[in-house]
C-alpha positions as CSV (number, residue, x, y, z in Angstrom):
1,M,142.5,151.6,143.8
2,M,140.4,153.9,141.6
3,Y,141.3,156.8,143.7
4,E,144.6,155.9,145.0
5,A,146.2,154.3,141.8
6,P,144.1,155.5,139.0
7,A,146.7,154.4,136.4
8,L,146.8,150.9,137.8
9,W,143.0,150.9,137.7
10,H,142.8,151.6,134.1
11,R,145.5,149.1,133.3
12,L,143.6,146.5,135.1
13,L,140.2,147.4,133.6
14,S,141.9,147.3,130.1
15,K,143.2,143.8,130.7
16,L,139.8,142.6,131.8
17,T,138.1,144.3,128.8
18,D,140.5,142.4,126.4
19,V,139.7,139.1,128.3
20,L,136.0,139.7,128.2
21,A,136.0,140.7,124.6
22,D,138.0,137.6,123.4
23,F,135.7,135.4,125.5
24,L,132.5,136.9,124.0
25,V,133.9,136.7,120.5
26,A,134.5,133.0,121.1
27,Q,130.8,132.7,122.4
28,V,129.6,134.0,119.1
29,A,131.8,131.7,117.2
30,A,130.4,128.9,119.1
31,G,126.8,129.8,118.2
32,A,125.6,132.5,120.6
33,Q,123.1,134.7,118.9
34,A,122.8,137.4,121.4
35,L,125.1,138.8,124.2
36,Q,124.5,140.4,127.5
37,V,127.0,142.4,129.4
38,F,126.0,142.5,133.1
39,D,127.5,145.6,135.0
40,S,126.0,144.7,138.3
41,W,127.9,147.2,140.4
42,A,127.8,150.2,138.2
43,G,125.0,151.7,140.1
44,Q,127.1,152.2,143.2
45,L,129.1,154.8,141.5
46,S,128.2,158.5,141.0
47,E,127.7,159.7,137.3
48,A,131.2,161.3,137.4
49,D,133.0,158.4,138.6
50,Y,131.3,156.1,136.1
51,R,132.3,158.5,133.3
52,D,135.9,158.7,134.6
53,Y,136.6,155.1,135.7
54,V,134.2,152.8,133.9
55,L,132.8,154.3,130.8
56,P,136.0,154.1,128.7
57,H,136.4,150.4,129.3
58,S,132.7,149.5,128.8
59,R,132.7,151.6,125.5
60,A,136.1,149.8,124.4
61,L,134.1,146.4,125.0
62,F,131.1,147.3,123.0
63,D,133.3,148.7,120.3
64,R,134.9,145.2,120.1
65,L,131.6,143.5,119.9
66,A,130.1,145.9,117.3
67,S,131.6,143.8,114.4
68,L,130.0,140.7,115.4
69,S,126.6,141.2,114.0
70,V,124.6,140.0,117.0
71,P,122.6,142.1,119.3
72,C,124.3,143.1,122.6
73,I,122.4,143.9,125.7
74,H,123.8,146.4,128.2
75,F,122.4,145.8,131.7
76,G,123.3,147.5,135.2
77,V,121.6,147.4,138.6
78,G,120.6,150.5,140.3
79,T,121.6,152.6,137.4
80,E,118.7,155.1,136.9
81,H,121.0,158.0,137.4
82,L,123.4,156.6,134.7
83,L,121.2,155.6,131.9
84,E,122.1,158.4,129.6
85,T,125.7,158.0,130.2
86,M,125.5,154.2,129.8
87,T,124.1,154.5,126.3
88,E,127.4,156.3,125.4
89,A,129.1,153.0,126.0
90,G,127.1,151.1,123.6
91,G,124.4,148.3,123.3
92,E,121.4,147.9,121.0
93,V,119.3,146.9,123.9
94,F,119.3,148.2,127.5
95,G,118.2,146.1,130.6
96,L,116.3,148.2,133.1
97,D,116.2,146.9,136.7
98,W,112.8,146.9,138.7
99,R,113.5,150.2,140.3
100,T,113.1,152.1,137.1
101,P,109.6,152.5,135.6
102,L,110.0,150.9,132.1
103,D,108.3,153.6,130.2
104,R,110.3,156.4,131.9
105,G,113.6,154.6,131.3
106,W,112.9,153.8,127.8
107,Q,112.1,157.4,127.0
108,R,115.4,158.3,128.6
109,I,117.6,156.0,126.7
110,G,115.7,156.7,123.4
111,H,113.0,154.6,121.7
112,E,115.3,153.9,118.9
113,R,116.9,151.3,121.2
114,A,115.3,148.1,122.6
115,V,114.6,147.5,126.3
116,Q,114.7,144.5,128.4
117,G,112.9,144.2,131.6
118,N,111.7,144.6,134.3
119,L,109.7,142.6,136.7
120,D,110.6,142.9,140.2
121,P,112.1,139.4,141.2
122,V,110.2,139.7,144.5
123,A,106.9,139.7,142.6
124,L,107.3,136.0,141.8
125,F,106.7,135.4,145.4
126,A,103.2,137.3,145.2
127,P,99.8,135.6,144.7
128,L,99.0,135.2,141.1
129,P,96.6,138.1,140.9
130,E,99.2,140.4,142.2
131,L,101.8,138.9,139.7
132,R,99.5,139.2,136.8
133,T,98.8,142.9,137.9
134,R,102.6,143.7,137.8
135,V,103.3,141.9,134.6
136,N,100.4,143.7,133.0
137,D,101.6,147.0,134.2
138,I,105.0,146.4,132.5
139,I,103.4,145.5,129.2
140,R,101.2,148.6,129.6
141,R,104.1,150.8,130.0
142,A,105.8,149.1,126.9
143,D,102.7,150.6,125.1
144,G,102.8,148.0,122.2
145,R,106.0,149.6,121.0
146,P,108.3,147.2,119.1
147,G,111.6,146.7,121.0
148,H,110.4,145.3,124.4
149,I,111.9,142.0,125.8
150,F,110.0,141.0,128.9
151,N,112.2,139.8,131.6
152,L,113.0,140.2,135.3
153,G,114.6,143.4,136.5
154,H,117.5,141.3,137.9
155,G,118.3,137.7,138.8
156,I,116.0,135.2,140.1
157,L,116.0,134.8,144.0
158,P,116.6,131.6,146.0
159,G,113.4,129.9,146.8
160,T,111.4,131.4,144.0
161,P,108.3,129.1,143.2
162,V,108.9,127.4,139.9
163,E,105.1,127.9,139.2
164,R,105.2,131.6,139.6
165,V,108.2,131.7,137.0
166,R,106.1,129.7,134.5
167,A,103.1,132.1,135.1
168,G,105.3,135.2,134.9
169,G,106.9,134.0,131.9
170,G,103.5,133.3,130.0
171,H,103.8,129.6,130.4
172,G,101.2,129.0,133.0
173,P,97.9,130.7,134.2
174,R,97.7,134.4,133.3
175,S,95.1,137.0,132.7
176,D,93.2,137.9,129.5
177,H,96.3,139.8,128.3
178,P,97.9,137.9,125.4
179,G,101.0,137.5,127.6
180,P,104.3,139.1,128.4
181,V,106.0,138.3,125.2
182,S,106.7,141.3,123.1
183,D,108.3,141.6,119.5
184,A,111.8,143.1,120.0
185,C,113.1,145.3,117.1
186,L,116.9,145.3,117.4
187,G,117.8,147.8,114.6
188,G,115.2,146.9,112.0
189,G,116.5,145.6,108.7
190,R,115.5,142.5,107.0
191,R,117.4,140.1,109.0
192,R,114.9,138.1,111.0
193,W,115.6,136.9,114.4
194,N,113.2,134.1,115.4
195,Q,114.8,132.4,118.1
196,R,114.4,132.5,122.0
197,A,116.6,134.8,123.9
198,R,118.7,132.9,126.3
199,G,120.6,134.4,129.5
200,R,121.1,134.0,133.1
201,D,117.6,135.4,134.0
202,P,115.1,132.5,134.0
203,I,112.4,134.3,132.0
204,G,114.7,135.8,129.5
205,G,113.9,132.6,127.4
206,T,110.2,133.8,126.9
207,A,111.2,136.8,124.8
208,L,110.7,136.5,121.1
209,I,113.4,138.6,119.2
210,R,111.9,139.5,115.8
211,P,112.7,142.8,114.2
212,A,110.0,144.2,112.0
213,S,110.7,144.8,108.2
214,P,111.3,148.3,107.4
């Protein structure tokens, strides 16, 4: 449809954008304290196709959400080639999947934004020493910089051992590192966020969102 009927494509995406925006506005009205927009198939597109066929609608969605005064997370899968372009759409926080080294991805989107991620979901099947190594590598790449929300780099896989999720999220056995929970700075200011981030990814709930005072 994108190529054969582009006008129809854009009409459809515009309608979907309106529906999603209304739904997310209702979520905030019902008490949601953060929003996450998943663009799980964006990485299948070239940068040119993303810019022509998706970016205008993603930008329109985030423009609608901008007045809600809650942090918005923008996440795509396999989007390392799209990171800079996706920032044009919006979002205070960018989710990085496990394929993109966290430090490199963060540098590309800009350190003024927060990042979420990005443990490989397969690592939750690894022995605890290997899991700890991978968790600590992500924390090392964050380099103590405010604005990191530790999370999976995509959804949890069927059959994942629950004890590995607890360990990976800082609730179970772990190394001498203080744990994979980082303060996340979502735009600074004196508003304090001291609640758990909730989302579809299982260890998203371990991230403490708390902007530092300016």
